[in-house]
Legacy VTK file of the C-alpha trace (Angstrom):
# vtk DataFile Version 3.0
C-alpha trace
ASCII
DATASET POLYDATA
POINTS 361 float
-42.047 -16.987 12.133
-42.044 -15.754 8.539
-43.416 -12.379 9.597
-40.649 -12.053 12.194
-37.975 -12.860 9.617
-39.518 -10.377 7.209
-39.468 -7.673 9.882
-35.823 -8.422 10.707
-34.874 -8.318 7.033
-36.668 -4.999 6.540
-34.937 -3.660 9.667
-31.512 -4.634 8.359
-32.198 -3.149 4.929
-33.580 0.015 6.491
-30.530 0.372 8.747
-28.138 -0.059 5.821
-30.100 2.361 3.663
-30.384 5.110 6.251
-26.757 4.691 7.295
-25.586 5.124 3.700
-27.996 7.963 3.102
-26.879 9.776 6.261
-23.265 9.560 5.158
-24.153 10.877 1.706
-26.135 13.786 3.106
-23.347 14.576 5.575
-20.553 14.727 3.044
-22.638 16.041 0.129
-25.225 18.288 1.822
-25.756 20.464 -1.267
-25.974 17.626 -3.796
-29.442 17.745 -5.368
-29.210 14.161 -6.641
-28.724 12.885 -3.116
-31.661 14.930 -1.826
-33.915 13.786 -4.662
-32.937 10.168 -4.120
-33.723 10.468 -0.429
-37.158 11.907 -1.116
-38.009 9.306 -3.759
-36.995 6.279 -1.724
-38.023 7.283 1.781
-41.380 5.565 1.385
-39.741 2.317 0.279
-37.394 2.321 3.248
-39.240 3.939 6.168
-37.181 5.134 9.137
-36.275 2.541 11.712
-38.340 4.428 14.270
-41.492 3.318 12.446
-40.364 -0.274 12.977
-39.868 0.279 16.667
-36.088 0.543 16.265
-33.605 3.392 16.275
-29.945 4.090 15.554
-27.534 6.958 15.970
-24.744 7.637 13.537
-21.572 7.999 15.522
-19.023 10.569 14.418
-15.907 9.338 16.162
-13.639 11.695 14.262
-15.586 14.852 15.011
-14.315 16.999 17.865
-16.263 17.862 20.945
-18.088 21.160 20.732
-16.293 24.135 22.183
-17.552 25.771 25.329
-19.542 28.968 25.163
-16.850 31.188 23.714
-16.715 33.532 20.762
-16.657 31.972 17.313
-13.069 33.139 16.997
-12.020 30.547 19.553
-13.158 27.703 17.340
-11.197 29.167 14.457
-7.938 29.776 16.291
-7.642 27.018 18.862
-7.138 23.387 17.965
-6.611 21.189 21.044
-5.471 18.322 18.820
-2.673 20.310 17.235
0.795 18.799 17.662
4.127 20.502 17.251
6.840 19.375 14.865
9.508 20.546 17.265
11.782 17.959 18.829
13.939 17.946 21.928
16.926 17.878 19.600
15.802 21.157 18.008
15.395 22.657 21.448
18.757 21.704 22.911
21.042 22.339 19.963
20.331 26.076 19.757
18.659 25.826 16.366
17.051 29.114 15.365
17.312 30.340 18.950
14.304 28.155 19.770
14.598 28.531 23.536
14.897 32.300 23.376
11.769 32.437 21.234
9.867 30.230 23.671
10.000 32.962 26.295
7.335 35.537 25.481
7.162 38.012 28.356
10.220 40.212 28.786
12.890 38.571 30.922
14.815 40.329 33.649
18.528 40.790 33.135
20.989 39.241 35.577
22.365 42.697 36.385
19.009 44.385 36.865
19.321 46.681 39.842
15.722 46.647 41.040
15.677 44.395 44.092
11.989 44.831 44.821
11.395 41.631 42.823
12.394 38.209 44.033
15.515 37.089 42.217
14.133 33.644 41.389
11.268 34.904 39.212
12.613 35.697 35.712
9.919 37.833 34.073
8.968 41.470 34.015
5.331 42.490 33.600
5.923 43.514 29.992
5.171 41.991 26.615
6.673 43.967 23.767
4.914 44.135 20.421
6.701 46.523 18.119
6.820 49.862 19.882
3.992 48.902 22.236
4.476 47.457 25.722
1.536 45.509 27.137
1.078 44.270 30.694
0.143 40.722 31.658
-3.445 41.635 32.544
-3.992 43.175 29.128
-2.446 40.153 27.395
-4.776 37.809 29.289
-7.847 39.913 28.452
-6.945 39.943 24.757
-6.351 36.185 24.516
-9.098 34.985 26.851
-11.776 34.701 24.095
-9.441 32.472 22.081
-8.956 29.917 24.853
-11.197 26.998 25.768
-12.446 26.892 29.350
-10.696 23.567 29.934
-7.352 24.999 28.830
-7.783 28.173 30.907
-8.634 26.124 33.981
-5.631 23.867 33.420
-3.291 26.843 33.084
-4.752 28.493 36.180
-4.308 25.336 38.248
-0.779 24.847 36.933
0.280 28.408 37.728
-1.086 28.135 41.267
1.198 25.151 41.881
4.316 26.481 40.167
7.534 27.339 41.980
10.995 28.648 41.143
12.490 27.829 44.547
13.453 24.386 43.241
15.099 23.989 39.853
16.609 21.108 37.910
20.048 21.126 36.275
21.028 18.345 33.848
24.703 18.120 32.933
26.037 16.455 29.805
23.161 14.037 29.165
23.553 12.236 25.844
20.087 10.714 25.509
17.230 12.991 24.479
14.801 10.482 25.951
16.314 10.964 29.406
16.278 14.736 29.023
12.639 14.731 27.979
11.649 12.361 30.812
13.389 14.547 33.397
11.667 17.644 32.010
8.311 15.882 32.106
8.808 15.028 35.779
9.750 18.634 36.534
6.593 19.907 34.870
4.386 17.345 36.616
5.835 18.303 40.018
5.421 22.050 39.515
9.098 22.912 38.986
9.184 25.683 36.392
12.907 26.297 35.897
15.261 23.759 34.281
18.842 24.174 33.088
20.942 22.229 30.604
24.750 22.261 30.725
25.634 21.064 27.256
29.452 21.247 27.164
29.291 20.489 23.468
26.753 17.720 24.010
24.921 18.754 20.840
27.710 16.920 18.997
27.395 13.855 21.213
23.632 13.297 21.246
22.918 10.052 19.433
19.803 8.295 20.648
16.149 9.323 20.530
16.855 12.124 18.091
13.175 12.490 17.274
11.676 12.672 20.757
8.710 15.023 20.411
8.360 18.205 22.384
6.002 17.845 25.316
6.424 19.337 28.780
9.336 21.432 27.467
6.831 23.845 25.951
5.699 24.976 29.391
9.058 25.131 31.183
11.629 27.906 31.445
14.738 26.323 29.933
18.209 27.837 30.006
21.277 26.481 28.206
24.801 26.794 29.609
28.242 25.938 28.270
29.832 24.982 31.599
29.058 24.325 35.276
30.983 27.488 36.136
28.634 29.684 34.113
25.493 27.893 35.249
26.284 27.642 38.959
27.558 31.223 39.066
24.284 32.553 37.689
22.177 30.359 39.973
24.093 31.471 43.066
23.482 35.113 42.186
19.786 34.318 42.082
19.934 32.795 45.553
20.141 29.042 44.943
22.295 26.536 46.779
23.792 23.995 44.371
23.181 20.355 45.321
24.846 17.708 43.146
23.777 14.073 43.160
26.828 11.969 43.919
27.498 8.814 45.887
30.585 9.637 47.929
31.984 9.798 51.452
30.722 13.338 51.983
27.284 12.730 50.451
24.178 13.451 52.511
20.997 11.404 52.212
18.213 13.308 50.467
16.005 12.396 53.452
18.240 14.367 55.837
18.137 17.624 53.877
15.977 20.712 54.239
14.491 21.339 50.795
12.533 24.446 51.780
15.451 26.694 50.804
16.023 27.685 47.144
17.877 24.690 45.720
19.240 23.676 42.330
19.252 19.877 41.912
22.067 18.719 39.617
22.053 15.339 37.855
24.835 14.107 35.591
25.702 12.036 32.560
24.067 8.607 32.152
27.412 6.798 32.217
29.998 9.030 33.886
27.805 10.893 36.358
28.524 14.474 37.341
31.834 15.937 36.206
34.647 16.734 38.614
34.191 20.422 37.858
30.519 20.326 38.818
31.267 18.376 42.003
33.953 20.863 42.982
31.734 23.889 42.347
28.599 22.540 44.058
27.699 23.458 47.637
26.562 20.019 48.739
26.548 16.409 47.535
23.484 14.263 48.114
22.492 10.688 47.352
19.440 8.458 47.255
19.953 5.564 49.715
20.013 2.262 47.804
18.571 -0.878 49.419
19.088 -3.430 46.655
21.826 -5.105 44.677
22.157 -2.239 42.191
23.951 0.937 43.176
22.347 3.469 40.843
19.111 4.546 39.164
18.528 5.541 35.582
19.271 9.270 35.470
15.703 10.306 34.620
14.361 8.059 37.403
16.848 9.540 39.871
15.846 13.059 38.840
12.182 12.199 39.357
12.799 10.721 42.816
14.884 13.718 43.881
12.371 16.288 42.699
9.418 14.416 44.162
11.051 14.115 47.579
12.163 17.758 47.492
8.620 18.906 46.734
7.129 16.669 49.450
9.672 17.881 52.014
8.988 21.487 51.100
5.233 20.964 51.479
5.706 19.287 54.872
7.738 22.267 56.107
5.926 25.181 54.447
2.450 23.802 53.820
2.527 24.217 50.048
4.739 24.016 46.984
3.346 26.773 44.755
4.837 30.010 46.063
4.368 32.694 43.419
2.931 36.051 44.437
-0.336 37.181 42.840
1.603 39.454 40.478
3.997 36.684 39.480
1.111 34.267 38.958
-0.579 36.725 36.620
2.625 37.246 34.623
3.204 33.492 34.309
-0.429 32.998 33.295
0.049 35.523 30.492
3.260 33.720 29.509
1.392 30.412 29.253
-1.405 32.020 27.216
1.194 33.302 24.772
2.892 29.907 24.574
-0.357 28.034 24.017
-0.259 28.430 20.238
1.899 30.275 17.746
-1.174 32.210 16.608
-1.500 33.843 20.034
1.436 36.146 19.328
-0.196 37.296 16.098
-3.447 38.052 17.909
-1.702 40.203 20.502
0.416 41.897 17.824
-2.718 42.807 15.882
-4.317 44.180 19.046
-1.212 46.236 19.822
-1.154 47.561 16.255
-4.765 48.722 16.471
-4.154 50.206 19.890
-1.228 52.203 18.518
-3.317 53.365 15.562
-5.989 54.528 17.991
-3.443 56.464 20.028
-1.954 58.095 16.934
-5.420 58.914 15.644
-6.114 61.018 18.722
-2.980 63.132 18.296
LINES 1 362
361 0 1 2 3 4 5 6 7 8 9 10 11 12 13 14 15 16 17 18 19 20 21 22 23 24 25 26 27 28 29 30 31 32 33 34 35 36 37 38 39 40 41 42 43 44 45 46 47 48 49 50 51 52 53 54 55 56 57 58 59 60 61 62 63 64 65 66 67 68 69 70 71 72 73 74 75 76 77 78 79 80 81 82 83 84 85 86 87 88 89 90 91 92 93 94 95 96 97 98 99 100 101 102 103 104 105 106 107 108 109 110 111 112 113 114 115 116 117 118 119 120 121 122 123 124 125 126 127 128 129 130 131 132 133 134 135 136 137 138 139 140 141 142 143 144 145 146 147 148 149 150 151 152 153 154 155 156 157 158 159 160 161 162 163 164 165 166 167 168 169 170 171 172 173 174 175 176 177 178 179 180 181 182 183 184 185 186 187 188 189 190 191 192 193 194 195 196 197 198 199 200 201 202 203 204 205 206 207 208 209 210 211 212 213 214 215 216 217 218 219 220 221 222 223 224 225 226 227 228 229 230 231 232 233 234 235 236 237 238 239 240 241 242 243 244 245 246 247 248 249 250 251 252 253 254 255 256 257 258 259 260 261 262 263 264 265 266 267 268 269 270 271 272 273 274 275 276 277 278 279 280 281 282 283 284 285 286 287 288 289 290 291 292 293 294 295 296 297 298 299 300 301 302 303 304 305 306 307 308 309 310 311 312 313 314 315 316 317 318 319 320 321 322 323 324 325 326 327 328 329 330 331 332 333 334 335 336 337 338 339 340 341 342 343 344 345 346 347 348 349 350 351 352 353 354 355 356 357 358 359 360
């Protein structure tokens, strides 16, 4: 019995000693005093393995090793990085945040080339100074700086992205609702979202510090009025469908969502404005089966988008409908949006490329 207790006591002391020593050697690897102390006392406190026991020091705060990429990837990419941006910053036109989110060159509304589908907003050009790079070149430059998990996630996301459905939010006063609606759009593969502010930046009150999330990956456009927004969307080929419970409203389950459609949801309290109702092509509603006669606006937006996507898949067989060229351009766009440092990497590449061209002249 005494020998067993002695062994247990030595085991506990050995565990405590080696645990403390491991921490010291980890945080002070070059400290000679620590090394000398370890050498001098190792015989007094033999490793637990010699006692038939073992332990492993867990490093819960250390990050998982990166996949087999260049060492530059570990330096540039930090999957735990969080942005200080807020939805408030995004929607109140501060520092042209939305414009700066878009990296690849955007097509103009009046662009005469009709060989491209009007719904897709990007050209295959990224401008860096006087240099113009294509999406393939951008991807090749940034590929070594991306983890495999992130690249696979972006690839899967792009394959399931579509511009044939878009979300329009009008006059929302709660950033939490805006963010929730955007999150649903991203999760369902809807890339394009629109915000009709009508001076709402002065009326936003709640959830003023809602962090940026899905917004980073969406194409967001701000508009001052339904007239401006709906006019632009019609030129691109969308039908405008406003959510409204009225005599002329059609159930969402009776609609064909395979055509390019802009889904419009309105203010949390007042609903969609009279102007938006008048300018829309169709009014739709979600049939209610309970005592209440309305959903929370972000919930309603989620239900609408989910049903629209499901209906489109049932009719066409899939939701993602980008061409191979469009998918490549959007992939490059996502690579550039991944981290702020990505722009600097491409700019440096473009600078060296220009220097090489000039050097040959």
